[in-house]
N, C-alpha and C positions, 0 to 999 in steps of 0.2 A: 603813331601809334607801332610796337611793336608786332611781328608779324609771330602767326601759332607756331609751336616749336614743331609742330604734328600738322601734317594734311589732314585735313577735316575728314569726319567719318562719314562713309557714305555707302548707299546701297552697292554701286559699284565697286568700289575698294574693299569691301566684304567680299559679294562673289567672288572677283577675280585672289583674293587670300585662299577662301575655301576650293576654289576652283584647283588653284595650285595644289594645295593639300592634297585634293584626293586622287590629284593625278599623280602626285609624287609615293603617295600612303595607301589610298586608298576610302572608301568611304567610312571605313569601322574607325580610322584617325581621326574625324569630325567630329569636333564636338565644341560648343561655344565657349569652354573654359579655353583649351587648346587656341581656336580661333582668335580668341579676344588677345592671346598673348601673342599670337601673331604680329596681331594690328598693333600691338602695344597701347593697347583701352583696359579698359575694364568690361567684363563680362556683359553686365545689364545695359551697355550704353547703345548693346547690338540689339537690342531689344527695343530699340527705338525706328530702328529698319525693318526687321524681322520679330514676328511674334512667339515662332517654336525653330527648331532647328530643321527642321521637315520645311520649314518655309526656306529656310537657306539653301537645303538641298534641293528643291522643287526651280530653285532660280540657278542654281550651277547646270541640273541639268538641261534648264532653257538655253542658257547661256552656251553649251552645247549644240543647239538644236538650234541658234540661232547662227551659226557657223554653216550648215548645209544650205547648198547653193540650190536653189528652184526657180532659176531666173529661166531654163530651157521652159519650159510650160508655159505655152503662149508664142515660142520664138521657133522650135521645131515640131514636125508630126508627132503625134503622142507615143510612138515605140522609144523616137529616139530622144525625147524630154523623159521619156520614164528613164531609159539607160541611164543619160545622163548625171541627172537625180537620185538614182539610188547609186552611181558610185562616186558622189559627192559625200552622200551618205555613211557608206559603207566608209569610206576614207576618213571620213570626222568621228564616227565613233571606234575604228581603231587605232586613233589619233587618243581616244581617252577611254580606254576600256574599262576604267574601274569605275563609270556613271553609267553602263549599260544596262547593270541590275535595274536599275531606276528606269532607263528611258524604256525597258520592253515592258515596262507596266503602263503604258499608255502614253498620253499627251496628258490626263488629267486635267487641271487649273491653267497648265499653262502657255501661255499668250504665244511665244513662238512654237509652240509645239502645235498648239491650234490652225496657228495661221500655215503651216504646212500642210497640216490632215487639207485644210480647205482648200489651197492651192489645188494637191494631187488630185482631192475627189471630184473639185469642180473642171479641172483640166479632163478626168476620165469621162464627165459626164457631156460634155463639150466633145470629146469622143464620139460620143452615138453608147456609150455603154450604160444600163439600164443602173438605178441606183443601188441594189441589189447586188447588182457586176461589180460596178466601180468598189464597192462598199470592199467586197472579197479582195478584189486585187490590193487595193490597200493594206489590207491587212494582210494578205501573202509576201508582198512587198517589204511587210515591216518583220515579218515571221523572217525574211532571207536575210533582213541587213543587221536586223540586232541579233540572230542566229546565229549566223557567221562570226558576228564579232564579239559573241559571250568569251567564247576561249577558243582557243587553235585543236582542231583536230587533232594535226600531226604531231605537235606536244604530247599528247595524249599517249603518245607507244615510249616507253622505256627503250634505252639505249645499247641498252645489254643484248646481244645476240643470243643468248642461250636461252633468254625466258621463252624464244619463239620456236626451241627444236621440237616441241609438240604440236606445231600448228604448220601443215604442211606450206600454206599458204600466204605465212605471214612470216616468211624466211630473211625476207629484205625490210621485214616491219623499223628494224632497230636503226633503221637509216633516215625516218621519215624525219625526225627532229633535227637533224640537221641542214633540211630543205621545207622546212615548217613556212617559210614566208610564200617560197612558191607554190606548195602544195595546196592551202589553205585561201591565197588569193587565187590560184587557178581554177578550185572548187567552187568560190562565189563566183568567178567569173561564167562558169560554166552551168551555173544555178541560173545566173542573171538571164544567161544567153535562150535557155531552153524554154523559162516563164515567159519572156517577151515574145519569143520566136510562135510559143506554144498561143498567145495571147494572141499573134496575127494572124494565126493560122485560124482562132475558134471564131474571129468577127470575119472572115470571110465565108463563112459555111450560111 
């Protein structure tokens, strides 16, 4: 029997193609028609695997969360585990910035996102935090990580030095864009340090 001329259409092929499209062109570029064209199939065939475009977007978002390393929980004391998880979470989101607006809305019904939330929450409970405080910490970590990945603080400043002549404390702001990686990563590292150090102090009161 002759082999099929193209690989069989699977959920994973669809998710991989959709993720590549979103990474390269943004969420607005993703449509069932465009995705079908990229895969070399007819649009309706995608509905054999996903009921709606929103389901495809959810699957792409969850494939990003799947890349976050949660293995530190249970292997290290909670402050170090929280730090390692946050750094991995941040790195993954920075690598896939176009998906961040979806992830910022919360886990929804996405299996890997829910599993990550369950792991983090469970580790915080095991560390002795109350359910309410563990919830607050989980929310705070998500605000820090997703907020830092939503956009660059440094790139928000224009490179024209004349723009800041009226603002005596911003006379070097035009240089921020050229150093945006160092500025943005430094800000995230500072925020993470302050957050975890503050939580450690709070647990000893």
